[in-house]
VOMAR-873546 format. One record per atom (N, C-alpha, C): residue number from 1; atom name; x, y negated, z. Coordinates in pm, whole numbers, plus 50000, padded with zeros to 5 digits. Atoms other than C-alpha are relative to their C-alpha. Example, Ala and Ser with C-alpha at 12.3 -4.5 7.8 and 13.67 -1.06 7.14 Angstrom:
# VOMAR-873546
(r 1, N, (50089, 50119, 50000))
(r 1, CA, (51230, 50450, 50780))
(r 1, C, (50090, 49880, 50000))
(r 2, N, (49918, 50119, 49994))
(r 2, CA, (51367, 50106, 50714))
(r 2, C, (49923, 49891, 50073))
***
This chain:
# VOMAR-873546
(r 1, N, (50082, 50119, 50000))
(r 1, CA, (50000, 50000, 50000))
(r 1, C, (50086, 49874, 50000))
(r 2, N, (49916, 50119, 49993))
(r 2, CA, (50280, 49755, 50083))
(r 2, C, (50066, 49971, 49866))
(r 3, N, (49940, 50020, 50133))
(r 3, CA, (50441, 49810, 49741))
(r 3, C, (49900, 49933, 49906))
(r 4, N, (50102, 50062, 50084))
(r 4, CA, (50114, 49720, 49569))
(r 4, C, (49979, 49854, 50039))
(r 5, N, (50014, 50137, 49953))
(r 5, CA, (50086, 49407, 49782))
(r 5, C, (50115, 49913, 49950))
(r 6, N, (49883, 50074, 50048))
(r 6, CA, (50439, 49299, 49692))
(r 6, C, (49990, 49976, 49850))
(r 7, N, (50013, 50014, 50145))
(r 7, CA, (50377, 49361, 49321))
(r 7, C, (49893, 49899, 49963))
(r 8, N, (50106, 50095, 50031))
(r 8, CA, (50055, 49160, 49327))
(r 8, C, (50043, 49856, 50029))
(r 9, N, (49949, 50134, 49968))
(r 9, CA, (50224, 48862, 49495))
(r 9, C, (50102, 49957, 49896))
(r 10, N, (49900, 50032, 50102))
(r 10, CA, (50515, 48878, 49248))
(r 10, C, (49935, 49971, 49866))
(r 11, N, (50066, 50018, 50129))
(r 11, CA, (50282, 48906, 48949))
(r 11, C, (49934, 49862, 49990))
(r 12, N, (50062, 50132, 50001))
(r 12, CA, (50110, 48583, 49049))
(r 12, C, (50103, 49889, 49977))
(r 13, N, (49896, 50101, 50012))
(r 13, CA, (50443, 48397, 49045))
(r 13, C, (50083, 50012, 49874))
(r 14, N, (49924, 49983, 50123))
(r 14, CA, (50582, 48530, 48716))
(r 14, C, (49958, 49898, 49896))
(r 15, N, (50031, 50091, 50110))
(r 15, CA, (50605, 48282, 48429))
(r 15, C, (49966, 50082, 49877))
(r 16, N, (50042, 49926, 50119))
(r 16, CA, (50433, 48390, 48110))
(r 16, C, (50042, 49932, 49871))
(r 17, N, (49968, 50077, 50120))
(r 17, CA, (50554, 48121, 47869))
(r 17, C, (50149, 50002, 49966))
(r 18, N, (49857, 49994, 50023))
(r 18, CA, (50920, 48227, 47860))
(r 18, C, (50033, 50070, 49869))
(r 19, N, (49958, 49930, 50122))
(r 19, CA, (51095, 48318, 47534))
(r 19, C, (50087, 50121, 50038))
(r 20, N, (49911, 49887, 49978))
(r 20, CA, (51295, 48638, 47497))
(r 20, C, (50143, 49949, 49995))
(r 21, N, (49863, 50048, 49991))
(r 21, CA, (51646, 48552, 47611))
(r 21, C, (50092, 50121, 50009))
(r 22, N, (49904, 49891, 50002))
(r 22, CA, (51929, 48790, 47525))
(r 22, C, (50140, 49947, 50026))
(r 23, N, (49860, 50037, 49981))
(r 23, CA, (52299, 48790, 47604))
(r 23, C, (50056, 49956, 49865))
(r 24, N, (49943, 50054, 50122))
(r 24, CA, (52485, 48581, 47346))
(r 24, C, (49920, 49885, 49942))
(r 25, N, (50083, 50110, 50050))
(r 25, CA, (52202, 48333, 47288))
(r 25, C, (50050, 49868, 50057))
(r 26, N, (49974, 50135, 49952))
(r 26, CA, (52268, 47962, 47311))
(r 26, C, (49866, 49942, 50041))
(r 27, N, (50128, 50043, 49945))
(r 27, CA, (51996, 47818, 47532))
(r 27, C, (50011, 49860, 50060))
(r 28, N, (50018, 50124, 49924))
(r 28, CA, (51875, 47487, 47673))
(r 28, C, (49914, 50035, 50120))
(r 29, N, (50077, 49975, 49878))
(r 29, CA, (51766, 47530, 48035))
(r 29, C, (49965, 49864, 50058))
(r 30, N, (50048, 50125, 49943))
(r 30, CA, (51554, 47238, 48154))
(r 30, C, (49980, 50022, 50149))
(r 31, N, (49999, 49978, 49856))
(r 31, CA, (51619, 47219, 48528))
(r 31, C, (49949, 49876, 50072))
(r 32, N, (50053, 50112, 49923))
(r 32, CA, (51424, 47002, 48771))
(r 32, C, (50100, 49963, 50109))
(r 33, N, (49907, 50051, 49900))
(r 33, CA, (51652, 46785, 48984))
(r 33, C, (49924, 49901, 50087))
(r 34, N, (50066, 50092, 49908))
(r 34, CA, (51521, 46609, 49296))
(r 34, C, (50107, 49919, 50071))
(r 35, N, (49908, 50092, 49935))
(r 35, CA, (51713, 46304, 49413))
(r 35, C, (49919, 49904, 50084))
(r 36, N, (50081, 50084, 49912))
(r 36, CA, (51554, 46145, 49715))
(r 36, C, (49853, 50029, 49978))
(r 37, N, (50143, 49981, 50028))
(r 37, CA, (51190, 46089, 49625))
(r 37, C, (49973, 50005, 49851))
(r 38, N, (50016, 49994, 50145))
(r 38, CA, (51251, 46098, 49248))
(r 38, C, (50028, 50140, 49949))
(r 39, N, (49977, 49872, 50065))
(r 39, CA, (51231, 46403, 49028))
(r 39, C, (50024, 49976, 49852))
(r 40, N, (49971, 50012, 50141))
(r 40, CA, (51387, 46433, 48684))
(r 40, C, (50037, 50136, 49945))
(r 41, N, (49965, 49875, 50065))
(r 41, CA, (51463, 46705, 48432))
(r 41, C, (50135, 49983, 49932))
(r 42, N, (49867, 50002, 50059))
(r 42, CA, (51823, 46776, 48336))
(r 42, C, (50017, 50124, 49915))
(r 43, N, (49983, 49888, 50093))
(r 43, CA, (51914, 46996, 48039))
(r 43, C, (50141, 50055, 50013))
(r 44, N, (49872, 49931, 49995))
(r 44, CA, (52194, 47252, 48074))
(r 44, C, (50006, 50089, 49877))
(r 45, N, (49988, 49925, 50125))
(r 45, CA, (52303, 47384, 47734))
(r 45, C, (50123, 50089, 50008))
(r 46, N, (49886, 49910, 49998))
(r 46, CA, (52524, 47690, 47709))
(r 46, C, (49964, 50137, 49945))
(r 47, N, (50015, 49864, 50051))
(r 47, CA, (52570, 48054, 47612))
(r 47, C, (49966, 50092, 50117))
(r 48, N, (50037, 49901, 49898))
(r 48, CA, (52402, 48330, 47811))
(r 48, C, (50106, 50109, 49998))
(r 49, N, (49895, 49899, 49996))
(r 49, CA, (52687, 48555, 47924))
(r 49, C, (49959, 50123, 50081))
(r 50, N, (50045, 49884, 49922))
(r 50, CA, (52491, 48784, 48158))
(r 50, C, (49854, 49983, 50039))
(r 51, N, (50133, 49996, 49940))
(r 51, CA, (52143, 48883, 48266))
(r 51, C, (50004, 50103, 50111))
(r 52, N, (49997, 49912, 49884))
(r 52, CA, (52068, 49052, 48595))
(r 52, C, (49861, 50006, 50060))
(r 53, N, (50126, 49985, 49930))
(r 53, CA, (51767, 49186, 48778))
(r 53, C, (49883, 50019, 49906))
(r 54, N, (50123, 49986, 50077))
(r 54, CA, (51409, 49230, 48668))
(r 54, C, (49887, 49943, 50082))
(r 55, N, (50115, 50055, 49931))
(r 55, CA, (51070, 49093, 48752))
(r 55, C, (50027, 49860, 50051))
(r 56, N, (49984, 50133, 49943))
(r 56, CA, (51071, 48793, 48981))
(r 56, C, (50146, 49969, 50032))
(r 57, N, (49860, 50018, 49963))
(r 57, CA, (51440, 48846, 49063))
(r 57, C, (50093, 49988, 49879))
(r 58, N, (49917, 50007, 50120))
(r 58, CA, (51562, 48814, 48703))
(r 58, C, (50077, 49869, 49996))
(r 59, N, (49916, 50118, 50012))
(r 59, CA, (51854, 48574, 48660))
(r 59, C, (50080, 50007, 49870))
(r 60, N, (49911, 50008, 50115))
(r 60, CA, (52060, 48455, 48365))
(r 60, C, (50118, 49911, 50039))
(r 61, N, (49880, 50079, 49978))
(r 61, CA, (52417, 48325, 48379))
(r 61, C, (50032, 49928, 49871))
(r 62, N, (49977, 50083, 50118))
(r 62, CA, (52478, 48037, 48138))
(r 62, C, (50134, 49930, 50017))
(r 63, N, (49865, 50059, 49997))
(r 63, CA, (52828, 47913, 48052))
(r 63, C, (50011, 49893, 49894))
(r 64, N, (49971, 50104, 50095))
(r 64, CA, (52933, 47590, 47886))
(r 64, C, (50132, 49935, 50035))
(r 65, N, (49872, 50066, 49979))
(r 65, CA, (53246, 47381, 47850))
(r 65, C, (49975, 49850, 50016))
(r 66, N, (50012, 50143, 49973))
(r 66, CA, (53258, 47031, 48003))
(r 66, C, (50139, 49949, 50033))
(r 67, N, (49868, 50061, 49980))
(r 67, CA, (53579, 46824, 47977))
(r 67, C, (50108, 50108, 50010))
(r 68, N, (49904, 49890, 50008))
(r 68, CA, (53780, 47137, 47887))
(r 68, C, (50002, 50088, 50125))
(r 69, N, (50016, 49912, 49885))
(r 69, CA, (53659, 47315, 48202))
(r 69, C, (49874, 50082, 49979))
(r 70, N, (50117, 49915, 50011))
(r 70, CA, (53423, 47611, 48197))
(r 70, C, (49909, 49983, 50120))
(r 71, N, (50099, 50014, 49893))
(r 71, CA, (53104, 47565, 48398))
(r 71, C, (49895, 50109, 49981))
(r 72, N, (50101, 49895, 50005))
(r 72, CA, (52876, 47856, 48477))
(r 72, C, (49894, 49972, 50107))
(r 73, N, (50109, 50012, 49905))
(r 73, CA, (52536, 47836, 48641))
(r 73, C, (49912, 50122, 49989))
(r 74, N, (50092, 49887, 49995))
(r 74, CA, (52308, 48117, 48747))
(r 74, C, (49861, 49944, 50026))
(r 75, N, (50136, 50051, 49990))
(r 75, CA, (51941, 48038, 48691))
(r 75, C, (49904, 50114, 50029))
(r 76, N, (50111, 49907, 49983))
(r 76, CA, (51656, 48238, 48844))
(r 76, C, (49893, 49964, 49895))
(r 77, N, (50085, 50028, 50115))
(r 77, CA, (51431, 48266, 48538))
(r 77, C, (49860, 49955, 50043))
(r 78, N, (50137, 50029, 49958))
(r 78, CA, (51100, 48252, 48726))
(r 78, C, (49992, 49895, 50111))
(r 79, N, (49998, 50101, 49896))
(r 79, CA, (51203, 47973, 48965))
(r 79, C, (49919, 49878, 49959))
(r 80, N, (50070, 50124, 50035))
(r 80, CA, (50986, 47660, 48982))
(r 80, C, (50097, 49887, 49967))
(r 81, N, (49900, 50101, 50036))
(r 81, CA, (51309, 47458, 48949))
(r 81, C, (50034, 50004, 49851))
(r 82, N, (49975, 49988, 50144))
(r 82, CA, (51348, 47588, 48592))
(r 82, C, (49871, 49961, 49929))
(r 83, N, (50121, 50050, 50065))
(r 83, CA, (51101, 47383, 48390))
(r 83, C, (49974, 50073, 49869))
(r 84, N, (50018, 49943, 50134))
(r 84, CA, (51163, 47537, 48048))
(r 84, C, (50132, 50061, 49954))
(r 85, N, (49881, 49941, 50063))
(r 85, CA, (51405, 47760, 47857))
(r 85, C, (49973, 50003, 49850))
(r 86, N, (50011, 50000, 50146))
(r 86, CA, (51460, 47706, 47484))
(r 86, C, (50118, 50076, 49942))
(r 87, N, (49893, 49929, 50070))
(r 87, CA, (51659, 47944, 47264))
(r 87, C, (50034, 49920, 49876))
(r 88, N, (49957, 50081, 50114))
(r 88, CA, (51860, 47732, 47021))
(r 88, C, (50061, 50084, 49889))
(r 89, N, (49926, 49921, 50097))
(r 89, CA, (52068, 48001, 46852))
(r 89, C, (50015, 50141, 50056))
(r 90, N, (49983, 49862, 49956))
(r 90, CA, (52088, 48380, 46867))
(r 90, C, (50134, 50051, 49952))
(r 91, N, (49869, 49950, 50035))
(r 91, CA, (52433, 48528, 46878))
(r 91, C, (49998, 50151, 49987))
(r 92, N, (49988, 49856, 50020))
(r 92, CA, (52528, 48873, 46754))
(r 92, C, (50113, 50049, 50088))
(r 93, N, (49900, 49950, 49907))
(r 93, CA, (52709, 49054, 47036))
(r 93, C, (49986, 50151, 50012))
(r 94, N, (49999, 49855, 49984))
(r 94, CA, (52804, 49413, 47110))
(r 94, C, (50029, 50040, 50144))
(r 95, N, (49976, 49975, 49859))
(r 95, CA, (52834, 49387, 47486))
(r 95, C, (49877, 49957, 50081))
(r 96, N, (50109, 50039, 49911))
(r 96, CA, (52588, 49362, 47774))
(r 96, C, (50039, 49879, 50083))
(r 97, N, (49949, 50114, 49926))
(r 97, CA, (52806, 49110, 47960))
(r 97, C, (50114, 49939, 49919))
(r 98, N, (49899, 50069, 50081))
(r 98, CA, (53025, 48849, 47792))
(r 98, C, (50102, 49928, 50087))
(r 99, N, (49905, 50063, 49910))
(r 99, CA, (53270, 48779, 48074))
(r 99, C, (50135, 49976, 49932))
(r 100, N, (49875, 50021, 50071))
(r 100, CA, (53557, 48802, 47824))
(r 100, C, (50008, 49860, 49939))
(r 101, N, (49998, 50136, 50054))
(r 101, CA, (53454, 48455, 47696))
(r 101, C, (50070, 49902, 50094))
(r 102, N, (49932, 50087, 49905))
(r 102, CA, (53610, 48309, 48012))
(r 102, C, (50147, 49979, 49962))
(r 103, N, (49860, 50011, 50039))
(r 103, CA, (53958, 48375, 47870))
(r 103, C, (50018, 49940, 49860))
(r 104, N, (49991, 50050, 50136))
(r 104, CA, (53878, 48251, 47519))
(r 104, C, (50008, 49848, 49998))
(r 105, N, (49980, 50143, 50013))
(r 105, CA, (53980, 47903, 47406))
(r 105, C, (49970, 49959, 49857))
(r 106, N, (50019, 50057, 50133))
(r 106, CA, (53870, 47690, 47112))
(r 106, C, (49905, 50079, 49913))
(r 107, N, (50089, 49933, 50095))
(r 107, CA, (53726, 47857, 46804))
(r 107, C, (49981, 50148, 50032))
(r 108, N, (50014, 49860, 49963))
(r 108, CA, (53782, 48204, 46950))
(r 108, C, (49883, 50021, 50094))
(r 109, N, (50113, 49992, 49909))
(r 109, CA, (53499, 48125, 47191))
(r 109, C, (49868, 50016, 49927))
(r 110, N, (50125, 49997, 50075))
(r 110, CA, (53240, 48115, 46913))
(r 110, C, (49950, 50143, 49979))
(r 111, N, (50062, 49871, 50027))
(r 111, CA, (52997, 48402, 46858))
(r 111, C, (49936, 49996, 49862))
(r 112, N, (50062, 49992, 50131))
(r 112, CA, (52866, 48521, 46526))
(r 112, C, (49849, 49984, 50014))
(r 113, N, (50143, 50027, 49997))
(r 113, CA, (52512, 48411, 46447))
(r 113, C, (49924, 50121, 49947))
(r 114, N, (50081, 49887, 50045))
(r 114, CA, (52241, 48675, 46410))
(r 114, C, (49939, 49975, 49864))
(r 115, N, (50068, 50031, 50126))
(r 115, CA, (52088, 48492, 46114))
(r 115, C, (50089, 50021, 49879))
(r 116, N, (49910, 49996, 50114))
(r 116, CA, (52399, 48505, 45896))
(r 116, C, (50079, 50130, 49994))
(r 117, N, (49910, 49888, 50021))
(r 117, CA, (52582, 48800, 45752))
(r 117, C, (49953, 50132, 50053))
(r 118, N, (50048, 49873, 49945))
(r 118, CA, (52368, 49068, 45910))
(r 118, C, (49887, 50059, 49914))
(r 119, N, (50105, 49949, 50087))
(r 119, CA, (52130, 49127, 45618))
(r 119, C, (50052, 50112, 49910))
(r 120, N, (49945, 49893, 50081))
(r 120, CA, (52331, 49425, 45496))
(r 120, C, (49904, 50119, 49993))
(r 121, N, (50097, 49891, 50003))
(r 121, CA, (52051, 49665, 45585))
(r 121, C, (49887, 49963, 49904))
(r 122, N, (50110, 50024, 50092))
(r 122, CA, (51800, 49692, 45303))
(r 122, C, (49885, 50090, 50036))
(r 123, N, (50114, 49915, 49966))
(r 123, CA, (51450, 49815, 45374))
(r 123, C, (49978, 50104, 49891))
(r 124, N, (50024, 49893, 50098))
(r 124, CA, (51388, 50150, 45208))
(r 124, C, (49851, 50019, 49981))
(r 125, N, (50142, 49982, 50032))
(r 125, CA, (51057, 50202, 45032))
(r 125, C, (49966, 50143, 49976))
***
């Protein structure tokens, strides 16, 4: 009975308007920032290098470069602090976690785009 109660409470708090976010995607995370009595939305743009958890506990780790320093933030996907998530670009990756991007510099940091160069498969009739 307690498991059903927990699931019902979690289901009420899950967001339904989220896009499908995969590892390697470049995303804009609109995060609500509260400063004193003011609230504003700040956009954090970066590459998703890891996903973790499921359900209400699902988190994504987003990495970006600011002033030649790597900045990573972990966002709880279903948090009320996360206003919106937009997928800007889908990257083609062959790993579940992209922690190797931490050691990459410059153009070696780029990921191949899913839209380009992957149309080698032809549909068979």
